[in-house]
N, C-alpha and C positions, 0 to 999 in steps of 0.2 A: 562712166560712173557717176560724175558730178552731173552730168546732163540727166541721167536717169535718176537722181536724188531730187534736182531741181523739178523735174517733169513730176515725180510723186507729190512733193509738196503743192505744186501748182495744181495739180488735179485733185489733191486733197481740199485745198482751198476752193477750188470750183464746186466740187461736190457739196462741202459744207454751206457755200452761198445757194446752191441749187435747193438743197434739202430747207434752209431757213426760208427761202422765197415761197416753195411748197408750202410750207408749215404756214407761214403767213396767209397764202392765198386760200389754203384749206380752213384755216380757222375764221377767214370772214366768210367763206361760203356756207359756212355750217351754222352762222347766226339764224336761227328760225324767224319767219316772218312776224310771229306774235312779240317777238322780243323786239323787233325793229319799231314796230307800230305800239308798243308799250300794253298790249293785251295778255297781261300776265300778273301775277301777284310778287313784287319783290320781297315780301317778309317771307315767303315760302321758297325762296331760291338761295340755295347754298353758297353761291358765290356774291351773296349780298351781306351786308352787316348794318346793324343798326348803329347810327351815330352815336346815338345817346348812350351807348355802350363804351364809347370811346373817350378820350380825353378833349376832342373837339368841344367849343362850346356851340350850342345850338338854340335857336328861339323856340322849338316846340319838339315835343317828343314824337317818335314814330317815324324818322326820317331815315332812309336806307341810300346806300351806295355801295358800289361794286368793291371788293375788298383791296384790289390793287391800287385804284386811285385813292381810296381811304389812307392807305399805308403812304403815300406819297404827300396827300394834304396834312395828314399828322406832321410830318418832317417840316413840311413848308410853314405850318402854324407854330411849330416849337421856334424855330428860326427867326420868324417875324417876331414873335413875343421876346426874343432875346435883345433886340434893338428897339422895341415899340411896346413895352408891356403895359401901356396905359391906353393904347389905341383897339378899339374893338374889331376883332376878327371872328365873326360868327357866321356859321353856316344858317342861312334863312330859307333855303330849298335844296332838295337833292332830286331823289328819284320821283318822278311824279307818273304814275302809270296811266293808261288810256281812261279809265273810270274818274280818276282824279283830275285829269285835266278836261275831262268832259264836263265835269262840274263847272270848273273856271269858265269854260267856253259859254255854258248854258246860261250861267248868271249875266254875264257879260252881253250876250245875244238878247236875253230878255229885257234888259235895261236898254240896249240901242234900239230895240225895236220900236219902243215908244216915240223915238226921233227920228228915225228913218224909215221908208217904206221900201227901199232899196236892199235886197239880200247881200248884193256885192258890196255895197258900202259898208254895210255893217260888218261884214267878215273883215274888209281892210281896215276898219276902225279898231277892231278887236287884234287884228294882226301886227298892229305896232308894236304891241310888246307881249301878247299871249299868243299861244300856238294852237292851231286847230287840233283836236284829239288825234293820235296817231302820227303826228309829225314833228312832235318836240323832241329836242335832243334830251330833255330830262328823263324820257322814257329809259333811256339807255343805262343810266345807272353810273355816267361818266361824269356829268355835269353837275355843278353847284354853283348858286347864288351866295355872294358873299357880303355880309353886315347890313348892305341897303338895296333896296330895288330903285332908288331914285338917282338919276345923273347929276341931280342939284348937290346932292351930299359928297359925290366924288368931285365935283368941280369947284364946289364954293365952299364946303365945310372944312376946316383946318386939318381935322382928323381924318376927312374922308380923301382929301388931296394927297396926304402923306400915305394912306393905305393903298391909294390907285397906284401911285408912283413905285412903291415896293412891290405891289404885285405886278406891274408890267415889266419891272426890271428883274424880277426873281423867280415868279412862278414858272416861266417856261424853264427853268433849271429843274423843275420837278414833274415836268411832262404836260405841263398844262398850257393852253392857249386861250387866249380871250376870242369867242366865237363871233360876237357880234361888234366889230370895231368900227369907227369911222372909215369913210371912204369905198364902201360897198355899193353897186348899183342895184338896189332893191332889197328885198327882204326885211327884217326888222330893224328897228331904230337901234342906235348903239346901245349896248348895255355894258357898262364898266363892272359891273357885279357878277357877269356870267363868264365862268372859266369851265374849260372843256379838257379832259384828261386824252389827250391826242393818242397815245398808243393804242389805245382802245377804241376810242370815238371814231379815229379815222377809219378804222375797218367797217363801223357802221355805216358810215355815210358812205364809203363805197360801195357797198351791197345794197343800201338804198337806192343810190344813182344808178346801179346795174339795172335793177328792177324796174325803175322809173323808164330805161332806155329800152329795155326789152319787152317788159309785160306790166305796164303801169296799170292796167285793171285789176291785177292781183292786190295791189293797194287799196285802189278806189273803192273798191266792192267791200273792203272790209272796213270803211269809214262811214258810220252811220250817224253822226251827231246832227244836230238841228242845223239845217240849213244846206247840208252837204249836196242835196239835189236842187238847190237854187242858186249856185255860185259856181264859177269857173274852175272847178275843184281841181281838176288835174294841173292847170296852169298854176294856180295858188300853190300847189303843195311842192311843184318843182321849184317855184321861187323862193319860198321860205324854207325848204330844206336844205337847198344846195346853195344859196347866197350866204355864204360865211365866209370868215376870216380864211384867206388861202393858206394861213400858218397852220389851220387846223385839218387841213388835208393830208 
């Protein structure tokens, strides 16, 4: 009888685990390609919320984020303000869809084209801190930039140093990881300000990686930004999408 009860409990646990794994796998598989590469309008997506409708401080109106990371970010913000009420904690960037990212890319491409004749060199210069359209984690509605996009602020300014230390020590408790940390071999320069909501973003990057391994052309043919046909597109996409903090996988 005891063995029977143990077996039933063990079997139940195994079933629940299997269902959880299946659910997670299914959720990842169901992310549409257009969501992975930002070719959608987050303002018309019911799973997104306008940050200026929340208590979170923002530096501009019209920024959106998925609802779950928003809830967790609000908790983090409230807890930070309890101990550091006079230090800025401001969302300066959230979801950026393909069109928005393409505007950033185009402006930088045009500016650098007057300095360099080599498209690959232009792309690498832009990619120090800005993504190619279709490859940004900001497409997913899981990532935010906090307070400043200058490493000098977080390394040299007294308030920035305090903020960064708190973010490192505490944001993981709310599900966030620093996507672009020190020590990576390739990819973007370190970004102290860029934080990613791992429970959802890890599903996005897993599916993006799977497509890059099985059918990379499905992504490549959807990327039509300036210079896409003049650079080593697939190599750059793989490097800059996948070379992130291992804590974010």
